[in-house]
ROTIZA-822465 format. One record per residue (C-alpha): residue number from 1; y, z, x. Coordinates in Angstrom, 3 decimals. Example, Ala and Ser with C-alpha at 12.3 -4.5 7.8 and 13.67 -1.06 7.14 Angstrom:
2
REC seq    north       up     east
REC   1   -4.500    7.800   12.300
REC   2   -1.060    7.140   13.670
! end
This chain:
375
REC seq    north       up     east
REC   1    1.357   19.683    3.118
REC   2    0.613   16.117    5.249
REC   3   -2.544   17.558    6.322
REC   4   -3.844   18.476    2.600
REC   5   -2.713   15.398    1.490
REC   6   -4.580   13.487    4.061
REC   7   -7.764   15.264    3.527
REC   8   -7.445   14.784   -0.502
REC   9   -6.987   11.004    0.055
REC  10  -10.202   10.792    2.207
REC  11  -12.032   12.839   -0.379
REC  12  -10.882   10.368   -2.874
REC  13  -12.637    7.513   -0.633
REC  14  -15.414    9.387   -0.605
REC  15  -15.567   10.698    2.591
REC  16  -15.457   14.786    2.308
REC  17  -16.434   15.566    5.903
REC  18  -13.965   13.163    7.750
REC  19  -10.775   14.670    8.947
REC  20   -7.955   12.229    8.513
REC  21   -5.263   14.767    9.963
REC  22   -6.908   14.800   13.423
REC  23   -8.193   11.265   13.226
REC  24   -5.504    8.990   11.079
REC  25   -6.696    5.846   12.913
REC  26  -10.313    6.217   12.494
REC  27  -11.908    3.107   10.810
REC  28  -13.646    3.075    7.493
REC  29  -16.988    2.374    9.177
REC  30  -16.955    5.873   10.665
REC  31  -17.250    7.597    7.268
REC  32  -18.926    4.997    5.374
REC  33  -22.543    5.690    4.886
REC  34  -25.484    4.285    3.001
REC  35  -25.006    1.838    0.243
REC  36  -25.476   -1.934   -0.127
REC  37  -26.123   -3.893    3.070
REC  38  -25.047   -7.551    3.164
REC  39  -28.541   -9.037    3.628
REC  40  -29.221   -7.510    0.430
REC  41  -26.047   -8.810   -1.187
REC  42  -26.622  -12.450   -0.566
REC  43  -28.417  -14.987   -2.847
REC  44  -31.923  -15.818   -1.487
REC  45  -31.084  -19.504   -0.980
REC  46  -27.435  -20.983   -1.735
REC  47  -29.143  -24.614   -1.505
REC  48  -31.207  -23.273   -4.732
REC  49  -27.764  -22.241   -6.792
REC  50  -25.779  -24.903   -5.435
REC  51  -27.850  -28.016   -5.165
REC  52  -26.821  -28.260   -1.457
REC  53  -23.274  -28.213   -1.909
REC  54  -22.425  -25.637    0.496
REC  55  -21.379  -25.130    4.136
REC  56  -21.810  -22.373    6.782
REC  57  -18.667  -21.896    8.763
REC  58  -18.071  -19.233   11.445
REC  59  -14.953  -17.296   12.380
REC  60  -13.457  -16.133   15.874
REC  61  -13.641  -12.404   16.024
REC  62  -11.830  -11.997   19.604
REC  63   -8.156  -12.465   19.224
REC  64   -6.935  -10.882   15.962
REC  65   -3.851  -12.828   15.701
REC  66   -6.019  -16.241   16.779
REC  67   -2.860  -17.073   19.263
REC  68   -0.128  -16.448   16.979
REC  69    3.233  -14.420   17.260
REC  70    3.034  -12.209   14.412
REC  71    5.685  -13.436   11.628
REC  72    7.613  -10.538    9.673
REC  73    8.869  -11.130    6.072
REC  74   12.261  -11.684    7.162
REC  75   10.717  -15.115    8.981
REC  76    9.863  -16.617    5.534
REC  77   12.368  -18.060    2.844
REC  78   12.790  -15.561    0.003
REC  79   13.607  -16.550   -3.617
REC  80   13.288  -15.133   -7.300
REC  81   13.350  -16.214  -10.762
REC  82   14.122  -14.589  -13.635
REC  83   11.952  -14.873  -16.651
REC  84   11.541  -13.041  -20.033
REC  85    7.982  -12.105  -21.204
REC  86    6.701  -12.294  -25.009
REC  87    7.793   -8.675  -25.413
REC  88   11.373   -9.138  -24.830
REC  89   11.354   -7.965  -21.138
REC  90   13.322   -9.331  -18.212
REC  91   10.803  -10.162  -15.478
REC  92   12.005  -11.284  -12.056
REC  93    9.698  -12.778  -10.229
REC  94    9.771  -13.213   -6.274
REC  95    8.219  -15.774   -3.850
REC  96    8.257  -17.053   -0.534
REC  97    8.712  -21.067   -0.436
REC  98    8.231  -23.067    2.531
REC  99    7.609  -27.122    2.962
REC 100    8.055  -30.014    0.702
REC 101    5.443  -32.010   -0.829
REC 102    3.225  -31.574   -3.875
REC 103    3.485  -27.976   -5.059
REC 104    0.929  -25.275   -3.815
REC 105    0.454  -21.956   -5.432
REC 106   -0.597  -18.905   -3.493
REC 107   -1.549  -15.764   -5.369
REC 108   -2.751  -12.337   -3.797
REC 109   -4.789   -9.480   -4.891
REC 110   -5.118   -5.741   -4.464
REC 111   -3.907   -4.231   -2.385
REC 112   -1.439   -6.804   -1.056
REC 113    1.469   -8.877   -1.834
REC 114    2.888  -12.481   -0.950
REC 115    2.678  -11.345    2.680
REC 116   -1.520  -11.660    2.569
REC 117   -0.767  -15.138    3.380
REC 118    1.506  -15.090    6.376
REC 119   -1.123  -16.856    8.495
REC 120   -1.051  -19.536    6.054
REC 121    2.175  -20.452    4.649
REC 122    3.857  -22.146    7.454
REC 123    0.838  -24.205    8.403
REC 124    0.005  -25.291    4.871
REC 125    3.875  -25.877    4.344
REC 126    3.581  -28.883    6.515
REC 127    1.847  -30.824    4.008
REC 128    2.692  -28.928    0.864
REC 129    5.382  -27.409   -1.054
REC 130    3.855  -23.528   -0.585
REC 131    5.159  -21.051   -2.939
REC 132    3.596  -17.542   -2.097
REC 133    4.113  -15.398   -5.282
REC 134    4.174  -11.640   -5.758
REC 135    2.331  -10.691   -8.933
REC 136    3.881   -8.162  -11.840
REC 137    3.799   -4.899  -10.153
REC 138    3.608   -5.927   -6.561
REC 139    5.867   -6.515   -3.760
REC 140    9.665   -7.727   -5.004
REC 141    8.360   -8.767   -8.397
REC 142    9.511   -6.395  -11.284
REC 143    7.526   -3.603  -12.584
REC 144    8.303   -3.655  -16.523
REC 145    8.694   -0.220  -17.592
REC 146    9.845    1.227  -14.364
REC 147   11.831    4.320  -14.600
REC 148   13.970    5.005  -11.044
REC 149   14.551    8.434  -12.411
REC 150   10.746    9.733  -12.320
REC 151    9.678    6.954  -10.302
REC 152    7.062    6.086  -12.688
REC 153    6.200    3.081  -14.940
REC 154    6.671    4.151  -18.677
REC 155    5.065    1.336  -20.213
REC 156    1.446    0.987  -21.582
REC 157   -0.140   -1.312  -18.720
REC 158   -3.012   -2.665  -21.062
REC 159    0.031   -4.246  -22.978
REC 160    2.145   -5.182  -19.865
REC 161   -0.027   -5.728  -16.667
REC 162   -3.060   -7.375  -18.615
REC 163   -4.204  -10.790  -17.047
REC 164   -3.150  -12.577  -20.215
REC 165    0.561  -11.271  -19.474
REC 166    0.224  -12.385  -15.921
REC 167   -1.078  -15.710  -16.847
REC 168    1.815  -16.374  -18.496
REC 169    4.045  -14.992  -15.869
REC 170    2.503  -17.714  -13.572
REC 171    3.206  -20.496  -16.398
REC 172    6.876  -19.533  -16.888
REC 173    7.565  -19.588  -13.214
REC 174    6.017  -23.131  -12.630
REC 175    8.362  -24.066  -15.636
REC 176   11.365  -22.352  -14.267
REC 177   11.089  -24.350  -11.041
REC 178   10.492  -27.309  -13.102
REC 179    6.880  -27.780  -11.818
REC 180    4.709  -29.394  -14.534
REC 181    1.251  -29.591  -12.128
REC 182    0.436  -28.021   -9.046
REC 183   -2.710  -26.672   -6.900
REC 184   -3.606  -23.115   -7.428
REC 185   -4.969  -20.653   -5.063
REC 186   -6.111  -17.076   -6.445
REC 187   -7.688  -14.282   -4.194
REC 188   -9.410  -11.109   -5.737
REC 189   -7.543  -10.018   -8.981
REC 190   -5.282  -13.185   -8.966
REC 191   -8.669  -15.192   -9.344
REC 192   -9.175  -13.468  -12.764
REC 193   -5.690  -14.769  -13.167
REC 194   -6.361  -18.180  -12.029
REC 195   -9.620  -18.108  -14.236
REC 196   -7.947  -17.590  -17.217
REC 197   -4.847  -20.008  -16.147
REC 198   -6.951  -23.047  -15.975
REC 199   -8.531  -22.450  -19.195
REC 200   -5.055  -21.988  -20.746
REC 201   -2.959  -24.434  -19.104
REC 202   -5.470  -27.051  -17.950
REC 203   -2.826  -29.799  -17.882
REC 204   -1.113  -27.749  -15.222
REC 205   -3.584  -27.579  -12.724
REC 206   -4.471  -30.398  -10.193
REC 207   -7.117  -28.813   -8.368
REC 208   -7.988  -25.067   -7.774
REC 209   -8.745  -23.011   -4.890
REC 210  -10.458  -19.227   -5.621
REC 211  -10.954  -17.102   -2.853
REC 212  -13.840  -14.187   -2.777
REC 213  -13.370  -14.725   -6.593
REC 214  -14.196  -11.691   -9.366
REC 215  -15.255  -13.881  -12.350
REC 216  -16.538  -13.149  -16.226
REC 217  -19.683  -11.045  -15.804
REC 218  -19.053   -9.568  -12.212
REC 219  -17.341   -6.300  -13.839
REC 220  -20.452   -5.071  -15.291
REC 221  -21.817   -5.134  -11.958
REC 222  -18.887   -3.542  -10.388
REC 223  -18.570   -0.645  -12.521
REC 224  -22.394   -0.121  -12.381
REC 225  -23.639    3.064  -11.077
REC 226  -25.262    1.192   -8.348
REC 227  -22.242   -0.174   -6.934
REC 228  -20.342    2.833   -7.430
REC 229  -20.045    3.721   -3.681
REC 230  -18.337    0.565   -3.518
REC 231  -16.047    0.609   -6.588
REC 232  -15.116    4.646   -6.886
REC 233  -11.359    3.589   -6.148
REC 234  -11.032    1.740   -9.627
REC 235  -11.661    5.119  -11.564
REC 236   -9.516    7.064   -8.760
REC 237   -6.637    4.515   -9.711
REC 238   -6.773    5.085  -13.539
REC 239   -5.779    9.143  -12.673
REC 240   -2.676   10.540  -12.974
REC 241   -3.158   12.203   -9.549
REC 242   -3.857    8.912   -7.767
REC 243   -0.384    7.941   -7.485
REC 244    1.089   11.599   -6.803
REC 245   -1.281   11.617   -4.253
REC 246   -0.962    8.203   -2.304
REC 247    2.945    8.283   -2.695
REC 248    3.023   11.979   -1.056
REC 249    4.528   10.405    2.044
REC 250    4.486    7.435    4.035
REC 251    1.804    8.570    6.167
REC 252   -0.321    9.339    3.037
REC 253    0.610    5.742    2.055
REC 254   -0.498    4.185    5.078
REC 255   -3.724    5.808    5.391
REC 256   -4.831    5.324    2.085
REC 257   -3.909    1.164    2.003
REC 258   -5.235    1.333    5.738
REC 259   -8.492    2.442    4.774
REC 260   -9.273   -0.656    2.510
REC 261   -7.625   -3.415    4.681
REC 262  -10.321   -2.002    7.228
REC 263  -12.984   -1.168    5.252
REC 264  -12.941   -4.659    3.441
REC 265  -12.472   -6.708    6.579
REC 266  -15.767   -7.738    8.433
REC 267  -13.591   -6.979   11.988
REC 268  -12.302   -3.528   11.715
REC 269  -10.467   -3.619   14.305
REC 270   -8.709   -7.076   12.616
REC 271   -5.392   -5.201   11.346
REC 272   -2.495   -4.833   14.179
REC 273   -0.428   -1.635   13.815
REC 274    2.451   -3.782   13.484
REC 275    0.735   -5.556   10.373
REC 276   -0.072   -1.974    9.022
REC 277    3.411   -1.123    9.335
REC 278    4.874   -3.925    7.292
REC 279    2.200   -3.720    4.744
REC 280    3.283   -0.006    4.444
REC 281    6.961   -0.729    4.174
REC 282    5.840   -2.822    1.138
REC 283    3.676   -0.049   -0.705
REC 284    6.367    2.777   -0.135
REC 285    8.914    0.661   -2.563
REC 286    9.783    2.153   -5.649
REC 287    6.881    1.584   -8.029
REC 288    4.786   -0.712   -6.076
REC 289    2.127    1.868   -5.692
REC 290    1.775    2.519   -9.663
REC 291    2.228   -1.102  -10.362
REC 292   -0.801   -2.457   -8.355
REC 293   -2.776    0.788   -9.729
REC 294   -1.868   -0.397  -13.164
REC 295   -4.076   -3.599  -12.977
REC 296   -6.937   -1.374  -12.897
REC 297   -5.810    0.635  -15.674
REC 298   -4.992   -2.399  -17.808
REC 299   -8.124   -4.635  -16.991
REC 300  -11.109   -2.416  -16.006
REC 301  -10.477    0.479  -18.157
REC 302  -12.393    1.207  -21.708
REC 303   -9.736   -0.142  -23.760
REC 304   -9.034   -3.517  -21.438
REC 305   -8.783   -6.463  -23.580
REC 306  -11.974   -8.230  -22.096
REC 307  -12.662  -11.504  -21.678
REC 308  -12.030  -14.163  -24.509
REC 309  -14.432  -16.758  -25.502
REC 310  -12.569  -19.593  -24.023
REC 311  -12.646  -17.906  -20.759
REC 312  -16.477  -18.681  -20.621
REC 313  -15.883  -22.102  -21.373
REC 314  -16.543  -24.476  -18.008
REC 315  -14.225  -26.653  -16.432
REC 316  -14.488  -29.798  -14.446
REC 317  -10.980  -29.306  -12.750
REC 318  -12.071  -29.992   -9.020
REC 319  -12.332  -26.014   -7.320
REC 320  -13.018  -24.804   -4.119
REC 321  -14.606  -21.570   -3.793
REC 322  -14.329  -19.548   -0.736
REC 323  -16.315  -16.423    0.081
REC 324  -16.246  -14.232    3.228
REC 325  -20.039  -13.116    3.327
REC 326  -18.897   -9.509    4.558
REC 327  -17.006   -8.625    1.617
REC 328  -17.919   -5.102    0.572
REC 329  -15.337   -5.221   -2.508
REC 330  -16.654   -8.662   -4.193
REC 331  -19.699   -9.280   -2.879
REC 332  -21.309  -12.717   -2.053
REC 333  -24.394  -12.199   -4.434
REC 334  -21.955  -12.427   -7.277
REC 335  -21.289  -16.120   -6.557
REC 336  -24.189  -16.816   -8.641
REC 337  -21.867  -16.829  -11.396
REC 338  -19.545  -19.303  -10.416
REC 339  -21.540  -22.824  -11.291
REC 340  -21.725  -22.030  -14.929
REC 341  -17.627  -22.030  -14.734
REC 342  -16.900  -24.641  -12.355
REC 343  -18.992  -27.938  -12.828
REC 344  -17.112  -29.539   -9.917
REC 345  -17.147  -27.193   -7.495
REC 346  -17.686  -26.869   -3.613
REC 347  -18.991  -23.632   -2.315
REC 348  -18.194  -22.575    1.120
REC 349  -19.549  -19.022    2.183
REC 350  -17.829  -17.928    5.548
REC 351  -19.510  -15.978    8.225
REC 352  -17.774  -13.171   10.075
REC 353  -15.134  -12.635    7.586
REC 354  -14.936  -10.254    4.543
REC 355  -12.540   -9.752    1.584
REC 356   -9.233  -10.898    3.224
REC 357  -10.459  -14.617    3.987
REC 358   -6.985  -16.012    4.651
REC 359   -6.243  -13.301    7.433
REC 360   -9.898  -13.227    8.618
REC 361  -10.207  -16.522    9.279
REC 362   -6.729  -18.226    9.135
REC 363   -7.453  -21.582   10.944
REC 364  -10.427  -22.287    8.690
REC 365   -9.036  -21.280    5.607
REC 366   -5.654  -23.542    6.202
REC 367   -7.669  -26.716    7.278
REC 368  -10.436  -26.293    4.363
REC 369   -8.035  -25.950    1.826
REC 370   -5.360  -28.782    3.020
REC 371   -8.796  -31.087    3.304
REC 372   -9.773  -29.808   -0.338
REC 373   -6.495  -30.337   -1.903
REC 374   -5.908  -33.745   -0.153
REC 375   -9.198  -35.626   -0.755
! end
């Protein structure tokens, strides 16, 4: 069964001819064929798009830990807050909190949890009160509707895992912590949460940082047939078979998620075996695979709620947009959507980095985020 599951998982990833069972450590580059090259996905002129308000930065590619000692989850301070959503469900929100000063919220994407920021929390905590949060459905935050008897989430994801519900989770968390205004960072899925949050609760946002953001209009490009080679997994996540396959064993879980961490990173050898085990420890927790998949079912399916008129409203809140040029998930040519929404924007494309910018270029991320928030 493990060999068959591994082959099925690789087929789900569009690589029918690759034998994962015999080569579980192969990188995505070995079976990823064709598709769009990065030169094709970059805008012709950043300067034309952003009026010269951009910078080109380089990252290091040699030492994948960048001189750091690996920090494990137990090396951080963990806390929880219990909130109640508008539908009456009690939701325990888990977060890591370090440092002092003005509050700085860090939100992750998929696949991930608060630990996506393990290289950033301690450094940023030297200047800020850093709060790295698990979104609903992820990490140690509750999965509303999870039934331990069936190991399944029994609630409709469109009603309970949609962006609007998660926006209010963020608001309730801040209010529970006594925070009226803060700095906010959103990456991947949480960039959509932050895009809505800044329009619903602008008084709570001092400055905003978006990392490889998915903005209104990108969903049409993401779901188009031309981009299917890069977005096939979104459809897979909406099938009942997806959870069954990915949860079938620890090895199957590790293989599936390691694929995305490698594929979406510019350096395919970035992630250490120890990190992959820590990440796998998170994904094998009850409900965590389905909780993450529910975000795709809730927000990218034909019955998803979609954007509201106010989501298209421009904002003058100071915003830093960081984008890894090597991202094959949220590709950099989609940055052309940003100027219409963020009128006071600093845009910084990053060479030699992909989707996981905070992990791929941690020194750059820490430096530029802190500098932007402090100016």
